[in-house]
N, CA, C, O and the ligand as a Tripos MOL2 file, in Angstrom:
@<TRIPOS>MOLECULE
protein
  257   255    65     0     0
PROTEIN
NO_CHARGES

@<TRIPOS>ATOM
      1 N         -21.7020    0.6270    9.6420 N.3       1 MET1
      2 CA        -21.0040    1.5640    8.6200 C.3       1 MET1
      3 C         -22.0830    2.2150    7.7120 C.2       1 MET1
      4 O         -22.4600    1.6610    6.6800 O.2       1 MET1
      5 N         -22.5390    3.3490    8.1120 N.am      2 PRO2
      6 CA        -23.6390    3.9820    7.2850 C.3       2 PRO2
      7 C         -23.1530    4.5140    5.9390 C.2       2 PRO2
      8 O         -23.9540    4.7140    5.0260 O.2       2 PRO2
      9 N         -21.8360    4.7440    5.8100 N.am      3 GLU3
     10 CA        -21.3130    5.3380    4.5610 C.3       3 GLU3
     11 C         -20.8860    4.2870    3.5500 C.2       3 GLU3
     12 O         -20.3810    4.6300    2.4810 O.2       3 GLU3
     13 N         -21.0830    2.9880    3.8750 N.am      4 ALA4
     14 CA        -20.5550    1.9450    2.9730 C.3       4 ALA4
     15 C         -21.5950    1.4480    2.0360 C.2       4 ALA4
     16 O         -21.6490    0.2510    1.7550 O.2       4 ALA4
     17 N         -22.4490    2.3440    1.5250 N.am      5 LYS5
     18 CA        -23.4630    1.8700    0.5820 C.3       5 LYS5
     19 C         -22.9110    1.2420   -0.6490 C.2       5 LYS5
     20 O         -23.3490    0.1720   -1.0710 O.2       5 LYS5
     21 N         -21.9190    1.9240   -1.2460 N.am      6 ARG6
     22 CA        -21.2630    1.3060   -2.4210 C.3       6 ARG6
     23 C         -19.7560    1.0320   -2.1910 C.2       6 ARG6
     24 O         -19.0340    0.5690   -3.0750 O.2       6 ARG6
     25 N         -19.3440    1.3360   -0.9900 N.am      7 GLY7
     26 CA        -17.8670    1.1810   -0.7050 C.3       7 GLY7
     27 C         -17.0550    2.0930   -1.5250 C.2       7 GLY7
     28 O         -15.9280    1.7340   -1.8650 O.2       7 GLY7
     29 N         -17.5330    3.2700   -1.8860 N.am      8 SER8
     30 CA        -16.8500    4.1340   -2.7450 C.3       8 SER8
     31 C         -16.6530    5.4970   -2.1270 C.2       8 SER8
     32 O         -17.2680    6.4860   -2.5270 O.2       8 SER8
     33 N         -15.7570    5.5200   -1.1180 N.am      9 ALA9
     34 CA        -15.4030    6.8070   -0.4880 C.3       9 ALA9
     35 C         -13.8520    6.8880   -0.5500 C.2       9 ALA9
     36 O         -13.1590    5.9230   -0.2280 O.2       9 ALA9
     37 N         -13.3550    8.0120   -0.9530 N.am     10 CYS10
     38 CA        -11.9220    8.1830   -1.0050 C.3      10 CYS10
     39 C         -11.2670    7.9280    0.2970 C.2      10 CYS10
     40 O         -11.6390    8.5600    1.2860 O.2      10 CYS10
     41 N         -10.2870    7.0200    0.3750 N.am     11 PRO11
     42 CA         -9.6520    6.7020    1.6430 C.3      11 PRO11
     43 C          -8.7870    7.8060    2.1370 C.2      11 PRO11
     44 O          -8.3270    7.7510    3.2770 O.2      11 PRO11
     45 N          -8.5350    8.8260    1.3290 N.am     12 ILE12
     46 CA         -7.6800    9.9520    1.7100 C.3      12 ILE12
     47 C          -8.5100   11.0340    2.3120 C.2      12 ILE12
     48 O          -8.1670   11.5390    3.3820 O.2      12 ILE12
     49 N          -9.5470   11.4030    1.7020 N.am     13 CYS13
     50 CA        -10.3710   12.5190    2.2060 C.3      13 CYS13
     51 C         -11.7770   12.2310    2.4250 C.2      13 CYS13
     52 O         -12.4850   13.0690    2.9840 O.2      13 CYS13
     53 N         -12.2790   11.0310    2.0020 N.am     14 GLY14
     54 CA        -13.6440   10.6120    2.3120 C.3      14 GLY14
     55 C         -14.7260   11.1310    1.3490 C.2      14 GLY14
     56 O         -15.9210   10.9230    1.5560 O.2      14 GLY14
     57 N         -14.2480   11.8300    0.2610 N.am     15 LYS15
     58 CA        -15.2540   12.2830   -0.7550 C.3      15 LYS15
     59 C         -15.6340   11.1020   -1.6560 C.2      15 LYS15
     60 O         -14.9480   10.0810   -1.6720 O.2      15 LYS15
     61 N         -16.7090   11.2490   -2.3880 N.am     16 PRO16
     62 CA        -17.1410   10.2100   -3.3480 C.3      16 PRO16
     63 C         -16.0120    9.9350   -4.3930 C.2      16 PRO16
     64 O         -15.3250   10.8430   -4.8600 O.2      16 PRO16
     65 N         -15.8750    8.6640   -4.7150 N.am     17 VAL17
     66 CA        -14.8630    8.2460   -5.6730 C.3      17 VAL17
     67 C         -15.1780    8.6280   -7.0550 C.2      17 VAL17
     68 O         -16.3400    8.5420   -7.4500 O.2      17 VAL17
     69 N         -14.1800    9.0670   -7.8650 N.am     18 ALA18
     70 CA        -14.3560    9.3100   -9.2340 C.3      18 ALA18
     71 C         -13.8130    8.1190  -10.0500 C.2      18 ALA18
     72 O         -12.6810    7.7030   -9.8030 O.2      18 ALA18
     73 N         -14.5330    7.5800  -10.9630 N.am     19 ALA19
     74 CA        -14.1490    6.3850  -11.6930 C.3      19 ALA19
     75 C         -12.7020    6.4050  -12.1980 C.2      19 ALA19
     76 O         -11.9610    5.4440  -11.9880 O.2      19 ALA19
     77 N         -12.2840    7.5270  -12.8840 N.am     20 PRO20
     78 CA        -10.9240    7.4780  -13.4340 C.3      20 PRO20
     79 C          -9.7970    7.4150  -12.3720 C.2      20 PRO20
     80 O          -8.6520    7.0960  -12.6910 O.2      20 PRO20
     81 N         -10.1380    7.7200  -11.1340 N.am     21 PHE21
     82 CA         -9.0980    7.7460  -10.0840 C.3      21 PHE21
     83 C          -9.3690    6.7190   -9.0190 C.2      21 PHE21
     84 O          -8.7910    6.8000   -7.9360 O.2      21 PHE21
     85 N         -10.2460    5.7310   -9.2880 N.am     22 ARG22
     86 CA        -10.5620    4.7250   -8.2430 C.3      22 ARG22
     87 C          -9.2770    4.1440   -7.6660 C.2      22 ARG22
     88 O          -8.3180    3.9350   -8.4090 O.2      22 ARG22
     89 N          -9.2320    3.8810   -6.3740 N.am     23 PRO23
     90 CA        -10.2770    4.1150   -5.4420 C.3      23 PRO23
     91 C         -10.2930    5.5180   -4.7920 C.2      23 PRO23
     92 O         -10.7620    5.7020   -3.6680 O.2      23 PRO23
     93 N          -9.7890    6.4420   -5.5090 N.am     24 PHE24
     94 CA         -9.6980    7.8300   -4.9660 C.3      24 PHE24
     95 C         -10.6410    8.7620   -5.6610 C.2      24 PHE24
     96 O         -11.2850    8.4160   -6.6510 O.2      24 PHE24
     97 N         -10.7100    9.9870   -5.1070 N.am     25 CYS25
     98 CA        -11.7400   10.9440   -5.6860 C.3      25 CYS25
     99 C         -11.0280   11.8470   -6.6540 C.2      25 CYS25
    100 O         -11.6990   12.5350   -7.4230 O.2      25 CYS25
    101 N          -9.6770   11.8930   -6.6700 N.am     26 SER26
    102 CA         -8.9760   12.7710   -7.6070 C.3      26 SER26
    103 C          -7.5550   12.3390   -7.7020 C.2      26 SER26
    104 O          -7.0710   11.5490   -6.8910 O.2      26 SER26
    105 N          -6.8630   12.8750   -8.7250 N.am     27 ARG27
    106 CA         -5.4540   12.5160   -8.9390 C.3      27 ARG27
    107 C          -4.6510   13.0120   -7.6800 C.2      27 ARG27
    108 O          -3.6840   12.3670   -7.2760 O.2      27 ARG27
    109 N          -5.0490   14.1170   -7.0970 N.am     28 ARG28
    110 CA         -4.2930   14.5710   -5.9060 C.3      28 ARG28
    111 C          -4.2930   13.5080   -4.8250 C.2      28 ARG28
    112 O          -3.2500   13.1770   -4.2600 O.2      28 ARG28
    113 N          -5.4940   12.9670   -4.5380 N.am     29 CYS29
    114 CA         -5.5500   11.9890   -3.4500 C.3      29 CYS29
    115 C          -4.7880   10.7160   -3.8760 C.2      29 CYS29
    116 O          -4.1250   10.1030   -3.0400 O.2      29 CYS29
    117 N          -4.8650   10.3160   -5.1280 N.am     30 ALA30
    118 CA         -4.0810    9.1520   -5.6030 C.3      30 ALA30
    119 C          -2.5850    9.3780   -5.3840 C.2      30 ALA30
    120 O          -1.8560    8.4720   -4.9810 O.2      30 ALA30
    121 N          -2.1520   10.5960   -5.6580 N.am     31 ASP31
    122 CA         -0.7160   10.9420   -5.4370 C.3      31 ASP31
    123 C          -0.3840   10.9260   -3.9830 C.2      31 ASP31
    124 O           0.6820   10.4500   -3.5930 O.2      31 ASP31
    125 N          -1.2360   11.4140   -3.2000 N.am     32 VAL32
    126 CA         -0.9990   11.3900   -1.7070 C.3      32 VAL32
    127 C          -0.7850    9.9100   -1.2540 C.2      32 VAL32
    128 O           0.1460    9.6130   -0.5060 O.2      32 VAL32
    129 N          -1.6580    9.0080   -1.7210 N.am     33 ASP33
    130 CA         -1.5490    7.6120   -1.3520 C.3      33 ASP33
    131 C          -0.2370    6.9890   -1.9020 C.2      33 ASP33
    132 O           0.4680    6.2560   -1.2080 O.2      33 ASP33
    133 N           0.0450    7.3100   -3.1530 N.am     34 LEU34
    134 CA          1.2630    6.7410   -3.7940 C.3      34 LEU34
    135 C           2.4640    7.2180   -3.0520 C.2      34 LEU34
    136 O           3.3510    6.4120   -2.7680 O.2      34 LEU34
    137 N           2.5550    8.5210   -2.7070 N.am     35 ASN35
    138 CA          3.7340    9.0040   -2.0090 C.3      35 ASN35
    139 C           3.8390    8.3240   -0.6490 C.2      35 ASN35
    140 O           4.9380    7.9820   -0.2130 O.2      35 ASN35
    141 N           2.7170    8.1240    0.0210 N.am     36 ARG36
    142 CA          2.7300    7.4480    1.2910 C.3      36 ARG36
    143 C           3.2910    6.0280    1.1330 C.2      36 ARG36
    144 O           4.0980    5.5670    1.9400 O.2      36 ARG36
    145 N           2.8620    5.3840    0.1220 N.am     37 TRP37
    146 CA          3.2620    3.9640   -0.1690 C.3      37 TRP37
    147 C           4.7620    3.9400   -0.4850 C.2      37 TRP37
    148 O           5.4840    3.1000    0.0520 O.2      37 TRP37
    149 N           5.2500    4.8610   -1.3580 N.am     38 LEU38
    150 CA          6.6070    4.9080   -1.7600 C.3      38 LEU38
    151 C           7.4990    5.1610   -0.5580 C.2      38 LEU38
    152 O           8.4930    4.4570   -0.3780 O.2      38 LEU38
    153 N           7.1720    6.1480    0.2730 N.am     39 SER39
    154 CA          8.0150    6.5210    1.4210 C.3      39 SER39
    155 C           8.0080    5.3170    2.3880 C.2      39 SER39
    156 O           9.0050    5.0720    3.0660 O.2      39 SER39
    157 N           6.9320    4.5950    2.4530 N.am     40 GLY40
    158 CA          6.9350    3.4370    3.3310 C.3      40 GLY40
    159 C           7.9470    2.3960    2.8110 C.2      40 GLY40
    160 O           8.6860    1.8030    3.5970 O.2      40 GLY40
    161 N           7.9760    2.1760    1.4710 N.am     41 VAL41
    162 CA          8.8750    1.2030    0.9340 C.3      41 VAL41
    163 C          10.3100    1.6260    1.1870 C.2      41 VAL41
    164 O          11.1140    0.8060    1.6300 O.2      41 VAL41
    165 N          10.6620    2.8940    0.9170 N.am     42 TYR42
    166 CA         12.0180    3.3380    1.0580 C.3      42 TYR42
    167 C          12.4180    3.3420    2.5290 C.2      42 TYR42
    168 O          13.6050    3.2810    2.8500 O.2      42 TYR42
    169 N          11.4600    3.4100    3.4020 N.am     43 ALA43
    170 CA         11.8040    3.5020    4.8520 C.3      43 ALA43
    171 C          12.2170    2.1940    5.4330 C.2      43 ALA43
    172 O          12.8250    2.1260    6.5010 O.2      43 ALA43
    173 N          11.8470    1.0490    4.6470 N.am     44 VAL44
    174 CA         12.1630   -0.2690    5.1980 C.3      44 VAL44
    175 C          13.6750   -0.5220    5.0310 C.2      44 VAL44
    176 O          14.1950   -0.4410    3.9180 O.2      44 VAL44
    177 N          14.3820   -0.8280    6.1400 N.am     45 PRO45
    178 CA         15.7840   -1.1240    6.0480 C.3      45 PRO45
    179 C          15.9900   -2.4880    5.5170 C.2      45 PRO45
    180 O          15.2680   -3.4220    5.8650 O.2      45 PRO45
    181 N          16.9990   -2.6210    4.6490 N.am     46 VAL46
    182 CA         17.2670   -3.9170    4.0050 C.3      46 VAL46
    183 C          18.4170   -4.5860    4.7450 C.2      46 VAL46
    184 O          19.4890   -4.0070    4.9190 O.2      46 VAL46
    185 N          18.1670   -5.8170    5.1740 N.am     47 THR47
    186 CA         19.1830   -6.5600    5.8630 C.3      47 THR47
    187 C          19.3900   -7.8460    5.1430 C.2      47 THR47
    188 O          18.8240   -8.8620    5.5470 O.2      47 THR47
    189 N          20.2000   -7.8610    4.0560 N.am     48 GLU48
    190 CA         20.2630   -9.0470    3.1680 C.3      48 GLU48
    191 C          20.9810  -10.1630    3.8520 C.2      48 GLU48
    192 O          20.6450  -11.3250    3.6240 O.2      48 GLU48
    193 N          21.9680   -9.8710    4.6920 N.am     49 ASP49
    194 CA         22.7250  -10.8990    5.3400 C.3      49 ASP49
    195 C          21.8090  -11.7950    6.1830 C.2      49 ASP49
    196 O          21.8750  -13.0210    6.1020 O.2      49 ASP49
    197 N          20.9660  -11.1670    6.9820 N.am     50 GLU50
    198 CA         20.0520  -11.9370    7.8210 C.3      50 GLU50
    199 C          19.1270  -12.7760    7.0310 C.2      50 GLU50
    200 O          18.8680  -13.9310    7.3700 O.2      50 GLU50
    201 N          18.5990  -12.1820    5.9250 N.am     51 GLU51
    202 CA         17.6990  -12.8770    5.0810 C.3      51 GLU51
    203 C          18.2890  -14.1880    4.5410 C.2      51 GLU51
    204 O          17.6620  -15.2480    4.5680 O.2      51 GLU51
    205 N          19.4890  -14.0590    4.0650 N.am     52 GLU52
    206 CA         20.1150  -15.2320    3.5220 C.3      52 GLU52
    207 C          20.3020  -16.3830    4.5460 C.2      52 GLU52
    208 O          20.1240  -17.5590    4.2280 O.2      52 GLU52
    209 N          20.6650  -15.9940    5.7780 N.am     53 ASP53
    210 CA         20.7590  -17.0290    6.8200 C.3      53 ASP53
    211 C          19.4400  -17.7510    6.9840 C.2      53 ASP53
    212 O          19.3710  -18.9790    7.0350 O.2      53 ASP53
    213 N          18.3460  -16.9080    7.0680 N.am     54 GLU54
    214 CA         17.0420  -17.5200    7.3050 C.3      54 GLU54
    215 C          16.6490  -18.4800    6.1620 C.2      54 GLU54
    216 O          16.1050  -19.5640    6.3730 O.2      54 GLU54
    217 N          16.9700  -17.9980    4.9100 N.am     55 ARG55
    218 CA         16.5790  -18.8240    3.7620 C.3      55 ARG55
    219 C          17.2690  -20.2090    3.8660 C.2      55 ARG55
    220 O          16.6710  -21.2370    3.5470 O.2      55 ARG55
    221 N          18.4780  -20.2070    4.2990 N.am     56 ARG56
    222 CA         19.1300  -21.4810    4.3420 C.3      56 ARG56
    223 C          18.4720  -22.4270    5.4000 C.2      56 ARG56
    224 O          18.3860  -23.6430    5.2310 O.2      56 ARG56
    225 N          18.0300  -21.7890    6.4680 N.am     57 ASP57
    226 CA         17.3930  -22.6550    7.5190 C.3      57 ASP57
    227 C          16.0990  -23.1880    7.0660 C.2      57 ASP57
    228 O          15.7510  -24.3200    7.4010 O.2      57 ASP57
    229 N          15.3410  -22.4120    6.2980 N.am     58 GLU58
    230 CA         14.0190  -22.8060    5.9450 C.3      58 GLU58
    231 C          14.0400  -23.7770    4.7010 C.2      58 GLU58
    232 O          13.0490  -24.4470    4.4110 O.2      58 GLU58
    233 N          15.1190  -23.8190    4.0380 N.am     59 GLY59
    234 CA         15.1380  -24.7750    2.9190 C.3      59 GLY59
    235 C          14.5580  -24.2360    1.6390 C.2      59 GLY59
    236 O          14.0020  -25.0090    0.8580 O.2      59 GLY59
    237 N          14.6640  -22.8960    1.3740 N.am     60 GLY60
    238 CA         14.2560  -22.3120    0.0590 C.3      60 GLY60
    239 C          12.8110  -22.0340   -0.0070 C.2      60 GLY60
    240 O          12.1860  -22.2850   -1.0370 O.2      60 GLY60
    241 N          12.2210  -21.5060    1.0790 N.am     61 GLU61
    242 CA         10.7880  -21.0800    0.9720 C.3      61 GLU61
    243 C          10.7290  -19.6770    0.4100 C.2      61 GLU61
    244 O          11.7540  -19.0090    0.2690 O.2      61 GLU61
    245 N           9.5180  -19.2300    0.0880 N.am     62 ALA62
    246 CA          9.2820  -17.8910   -0.4920 C.3      62 ALA62
    247 C           9.7840  -16.8360    0.5010 C.2      62 ALA62
    248 O           9.5000  -16.8920    1.6970 O.2      62 ALA62
    249 N          10.5440  -15.8690   -0.0420 N.am     63 PRO63
    250 CA         11.1420  -14.8630    0.8830 C.3      63 PRO63
    251 C          10.1010  -13.8800    1.3000 C.2      63 PRO63
    252 O           9.9950  -12.8110    0.6990 O.2      63 PRO63
    253 N           9.3260  -14.1920    2.3030 N.am     64 ASN64
    254 CA          8.2810  -13.2780    2.7950 C.3      64 ASN64
    255 C           8.0270  -13.4460    4.2960 C.2      64 ASN64
    256 O           7.1800  -12.7530    4.8600 O.2      64 ASN64
    257 ZN         -9.9770   12.2870   -1.9950 Zn       65 ZN65
@<TRIPOS>BOND
     1     1     2 1
     2     2     3 1
     3     3     4 2
     4     3     5 am
     5     5     6 1
     6     6     7 1
     7     7     8 2
     8     7     9 am
     9     9    10 1
    10    10    11 1
    11    11    12 2
    12    11    13 am
    13    13    14 1
    14    14    15 1
    15    15    16 2
    16    15    17 am
    17    17    18 1
    18    18    19 1
    19    19    20 2
    20    19    21 am
    21    21    22 1
    22    22    23 1
    23    23    24 2
    24    23    25 am
    25    25    26 1
    26    26    27 1
    27    27    28 2
    28    27    29 am
    29    29    30 1
    30    30    31 1
    31    31    32 2
    32    31    33 am
    33    33    34 1
    34    34    35 1
    35    35    36 2
    36    35    37 am
    37    37    38 1
    38    38    39 1
    39    39    40 2
    40    39    41 am
    41    41    42 1
    42    42    43 1
    43    43    44 2
    44    43    45 am
    45    45    46 1
    46    46    47 1
    47    47    48 2
    48    47    49 am
    49    49    50 1
    50    50    51 1
    51    51    52 2
    52    51    53 am
    53    53    54 1
    54    54    55 1
    55    55    56 2
    56    55    57 am
    57    57    58 1
    58    58    59 1
    59    59    60 2
    60    59    61 am
    61    61    62 1
    62    62    63 1
    63    63    64 2
    64    63    65 am
    65    65    66 1
    66    66    67 1
    67    67    68 2
    68    67    69 am
    69    69    70 1
    70    70    71 1
    71    71    72 2
    72    71    73 am
    73    73    74 1
    74    74    75 1
    75    75    76 2
    76    75    77 am
    77    77    78 1
    78    78    79 1
    79    79    80 2
    80    79    81 am
    81    81    82 1
    82    82    83 1
    83    83    84 2
    84    83    85 am
    85    85    86 1
    86    86    87 1
    87    87    88 2
    88    87    89 am
    89    89    90 1
    90    90    91 1
    91    91    92 2
    92    91    93 am
    93    93    94 1
    94    94    95 1
    95    95    96 2
    96    95    97 am
    97    97    98 1
    98    98    99 1
    99    99   100 2
   100    99   101 am
   101   101   102 1
   102   102   103 1
   103   103   104 2
   104   103   105 am
   105   105   106 1
   106   106   107 1
   107   107   108 2
   108   107   109 am
   109   109   110 1
   110   110   111 1
   111   111   112 2
   112   111   113 am
   113   113   114 1
   114   114   115 1
   115   115   116 2
   116   115   117 am
   117   117   118 1
   118   118   119 1
   119   119   120 2
   120   119   121 am
   121   121   122 1
   122   122   123 1
   123   123   124 2
   124   123   125 am
   125   125   126 1
   126   126   127 1
   127   127   128 2
   128   127   129 am
   129   129   130 1
   130   130   131 1
   131   131   132 2
   132   131   133 am
   133   133   134 1
   134   134   135 1
   135   135   136 2
   136   135   137 am
   137   137   138 1
   138   138   139 1
   139   139   140 2
   140   139   141 am
   141   141   142 1
   142   142   143 1
   143   143   144 2
   144   143   145 am
   145   145   146 1
   146   146   147 1
   147   147   148 2
   148   147   149 am
   149   149   150 1
   150   150   151 1
   151   151   152 2
   152   151   153 am
   153   153   154 1
   154   154   155 1
   155   155   156 2
   156   155   157 am
   157   157   158 1
   158   158   159 1
   159   159   160 2
   160   159   161 am
   161   161   162 1
   162   162   163 1
   163   163   164 2
   164   163   165 am
   165   165   166 1
   166   166   167 1
   167   167   168 2
   168   167   169 am
   169   169   170 1
   170   170   171 1
   171   171   172 2
   172   171   173 am
   173   173   174 1
   174   174   175 1
   175   175   176 2
   176   175   177 am
   177   177   178 1
   178   178   179 1
   179   179   180 2
   180   179   181 am
   181   181   182 1
   182   182   183 1
   183   183   184 2
   184   183   185 am
   185   185   186 1
   186   186   187 1
   187   187   188 2
   188   187   189 am
   189   189   190 1
   190   190   191 1
   191   191   192 2
   192   191   193 am
   193   193   194 1
   194   194   195 1
   195   195   196 2
   196   195   197 am
   197   197   198 1
   198   198   199 1
   199   199   200 2
   200   199   201 am
   201   201   202 1
   202   202   203 1
   203   203   204 2
   204   203   205 am
   205   205   206 1
   206   206   207 1
   207   207   208 2
   208   207   209 am
   209   209   210 1
   210   210   211 1
   211   211   212 2
   212   211   213 am
   213   213   214 1
   214   214   215 1
   215   215   216 2
   216   215   217 am
   217   217   218 1
   218   218   219 1
   219   219   220 2
   220   219   221 am
   221   221   222 1
   222   222   223 1
   223   223   224 2
   224   223   225 am
   225   225   226 1
   226   226   227 1
   227   227   228 2
   228   227   229 am
   229   229   230 1
   230   230   231 1
   231   231   232 2
   232   231   233 am
   233   233   234 1
   234   234   235 1
   235   235   236 2
   236   235   237 am
   237   237   238 1
   238   238   239 1
   239   239   240 2
   240   239   241 am
   241   241   242 1
   242   242   243 1
   243   243   244 2
   244   243   245 am
   245   245   246 1
   246   246   247 1
   247   247   248 2
   248   247   249 am
   249   249   250 1
   250   250   251 1
   251   251   252 2
   252   251   253 am
   253   253   254 1
   254   254   255 1
   255   255   256 2
@<TRIPOS>SUBSTRUCTURE
     1 MET1         2 RESIDUE 1 A MET
     2 PRO2         6 RESIDUE 1 A PRO
     3 GLU3        10 RESIDUE 1 A GLU
     4 ALA4        14 RESIDUE 1 A ALA
     5 LYS5        18 RESIDUE 1 A LYS
     6 ARG6        22 RESIDUE 1 A ARG
     7 GLY7        26 RESIDUE 1 A GLY
     8 SER8        30 RESIDUE 1 A SER
     9 ALA9        34 RESIDUE 1 A ALA
    10 CYS10       38 RESIDUE 1 A CYS
    11 PRO11       42 RESIDUE 1 A PRO
    12 ILE12       46 RESIDUE 1 A ILE
    13 CYS13       50 RESIDUE 1 A CYS
    14 GLY14       54 RESIDUE 1 A GLY
    15 LYS15       58 RESIDUE 1 A LYS
    16 PRO16       62 RESIDUE 1 A PRO
    17 VAL17       66 RESIDUE 1 A VAL
    18 ALA18       70 RESIDUE 1 A ALA
    19 ALA19       74 RESIDUE 1 A ALA
    20 PRO20       78 RESIDUE 1 A PRO
    21 PHE21       82 RESIDUE 1 A PHE
    22 ARG22       86 RESIDUE 1 A ARG
    23 PRO23       90 RESIDUE 1 A PRO
    24 PHE24       94 RESIDUE 1 A PHE
    25 CYS25       98 RESIDUE 1 A CYS
    26 SER26      102 RESIDUE 1 A SER
    27 ARG27      106 RESIDUE 1 A ARG
    28 ARG28      110 RESIDUE 1 A ARG
    29 CYS29      114 RESIDUE 1 A CYS
    30 ALA30      118 RESIDUE 1 A ALA
    31 ASP31      122 RESIDUE 1 A ASP
    32 VAL32      126 RESIDUE 1 A VAL
    33 ASP33      130 RESIDUE 1 A ASP
    34 LEU34      134 RESIDUE 1 A LEU
    35 ASN35      138 RESIDUE 1 A ASN
    36 ARG36      142 RESIDUE 1 A ARG
    37 TRP37      146 RESIDUE 1 A TRP
    38 LEU38      150 RESIDUE 1 A LEU
    39 SER39      154 RESIDUE 1 A SER
    40 GLY40      158 RESIDUE 1 A GLY
    41 VAL41      162 RESIDUE 1 A VAL
    42 TYR42      166 RESIDUE 1 A TYR
    43 ALA43      170 RESIDUE 1 A ALA
    44 VAL44      174 RESIDUE 1 A VAL
    45 PRO45      178 RESIDUE 1 A PRO
    46 VAL46      182 RESIDUE 1 A VAL
    47 THR47      186 RESIDUE 1 A THR
    48 GLU48      190 RESIDUE 1 A GLU
    49 ASP49      194 RESIDUE 1 A ASP
    50 GLU50      198 RESIDUE 1 A GLU
    51 GLU51      202 RESIDUE 1 A GLU
    52 GLU52      206 RESIDUE 1 A GLU
    53 ASP53      210 RESIDUE 1 A ASP
    54 GLU54      214 RESIDUE 1 A GLU
    55 ARG55      218 RESIDUE 1 A ARG
    56 ARG56      222 RESIDUE 1 A ARG
    57 ASP57      226 RESIDUE 1 A ASP
    58 GLU58      230 RESIDUE 1 A GLU
    59 GLY59      234 RESIDUE 1 A GLY
    60 GLY60      238 RESIDUE 1 A GLY
    61 GLU61      242 RESIDUE 1 A GLU
    62 ALA62      246 RESIDUE 1 A ALA
    63 PRO63      250 RESIDUE 1 A PRO
    64 ASN64      254 RESIDUE 1 A ASN
    65 ZN65       257 GROUP 0 **** ****
């Protein structure tokens, strides 16, 4: 990895990271990543019924 000198390259566009927007180079890239993350969360279908059944079988373990 020749570009990993400081590990500070924007994961969105690859430009040098700016401290106020770490680990991104700009607010725009931070927003891009945030939107990506949010849409990923909202895209996950929730199946509460199945989760409760599993929780009963495992005896109250962390829901993950
Ligand atoms: Zn960037």
